[in-house]
Phi, psi and omega in degrees: 000127181255121181229026180295143175218154178214156179231154179212153178300143181268115181283145175291141180290143175231069183295151178293159181303330179232072182295163181304311176296126187244098186278144166236124186233126175249149184301145178293333181280148181295142179212132180293346182272356180287137176278139178294141182268118179266148181299127178292164178295153183286340179238088186286156173291171184301325178217133182236135177266125182267160183288161179292128182294147179284332178226127180214119182267131176256108185296336180290340181262003182241156174289149184299318181295322180293322180294319180295323179295317178298318181298316180298319181295327185278322194236001178285122185294340179284336181263337178275137179293147181274176179296145177294132179285094186219077185302141175059028179273159176226082190300336182280351178058030174273156178300127181278126181287140178277347180282154179286126181291153175279130182274123182251337186207148180208125180201152173276159170278186190293330180255010176063020177269345179224165169219152183247143181234128173254132182233179176283000178250337186161225179213161179221153178236133181235148171268144183273319186219103000284156179292129173190153173282127180269317190200149171215150175226117178258121178274164179289111184293347178292336180248013180132246175111335185287132177238115185266344177219130173229111179247121179275160170243088187052243181240017184274178187277001181266129177227159171251127183239144172226136179295158180196173179080183182293333179231079185290144176290326178230161177300144182285355177255018180232142170257120181257124175272113188255129173252110186283347173286331174266350180058041178196169179279136181247000178188164179206155175233127183251143180224168180268356178220172186295137174278124182270328181195164177223141173236138180242139165237173178295338184240355186219151169240126180244124182247129184249121172256182187293330179222021181205149178232135179243136179245126183240151168285132185292324188294325185225007181060030177283132179288125183253327187201145174235137181232131174265141181229169168293165179311125188228066185296337179276352181068039182293127177186135176226150180227154175285158183231357173290139181302137184133201184291149183279136167244126182238134178239133180208168174297149176276207180259001179237156177297130179082001183262141176243138178251131179241121178257119174257098186287333179295315180264359180055048179236148176244132178242128175253129181237122173278089190282325184213161176281328178262176186294152179286127179263327182191160173205162179222150183234139176291163184302325181272357177077012184272330183242141182230128174251134182231152174221146180263179181294343177289330169079007182245003185224126176242129178244143181243125185241153167276120185286341182288316182242358178078009183285145177279121183262326186204147175228120183246124180266131179054044188288170178303328182295305182294327183289322191265333188236007172066267189248009179219143175247137176213153176111177179270152184275132181284145181280348184267010179282079177260343180279153176274357180240166185296144180278315184211157181225155171218123185276133181241162177293135178285158176096000178231158179263137183232151169235157186217148175216153174288135183283167178283338173280150184299134175057042177233157172230151175246129183241130178241138180239150177290356172269005179093005185278142174233118177242140165242123184232153178244142180231158177259113183289348181265306184267340180068221180085199181287137177287159177260125178283123180263323183213152170216134174221157170240108186284351173266331181229081184304333182292343179268005182286141173209000000 
């Protein structure tokens, strides 16, 4: 077992005056002077020049307190209105296809109370407890429609979208900042390679490419930091969400290595978490605890992100058992056993993600086959979980 860790001072980023990511940012507030955003071509050129933004804030020309106030107004989920509660709606009023859409993306929001679905037609937002469809937007499939990444910002109307599938709605090398109250994109980030994933905080946008990660200020899309990683085709990256300094976790430059960025203290921690490649990891909301799993899938390790120490090792744990190749959710404090506490058997052949539910001792499981499970477990005796609910959000007729 390898548990070596090392730390090094975190250098401030010094991006070039014209870095490869080329942001275009439009103000979050409605303005009659904003140009309507037309869908970009599905096959973008190697490099695209974006138009000059109509509104662009330069933090170097503003006082720090003023900048923080602007940031709160733009990205605080408590001040931004949430999605309209309109189940099974189709706001674009396009003809709804009777065929089952192809599922391209599946992810929870930051507090695991909602989940987002990207399809070859558009995207949908669902509430977890109680389960219901909150919102959907179907794009005109004649001009594309596929959405390969949908990243929510808690429950507000701001999302990050990336095109996907055989007919992408947007180029796969662009991150589109979508305001659903305006029903259009208000900003974009362009890259020279495919975007694998996006993470949002109230103050940051993190874009993950196959071997590089970019960190931006949310208020003005200013590039703050660039990180090089080992090949990361799954777009593995997690960030803390408690207000305060950012903690970011991503693959390192070696097989089995995890990199932890503590932006508050400007320190970088490298943890040799496994001998084989990292398959998935999860971070607590405050960024203090990290759970990792390797490609072998039978061992979950829990680390202290501050000093890199190994706190717990769980064999055949609930994480590996229930979600296969991905870990999601907050870490339970009662994991004192070295063996799994509870299990729930799933159909083989599909990819699943899991989070702890808002109800006590429950988990929510989402599958790329459209399955939604809510299960209850006994933290004392363990054993098989009890299935409380099942829905299929792609095939409602199969719900029971």
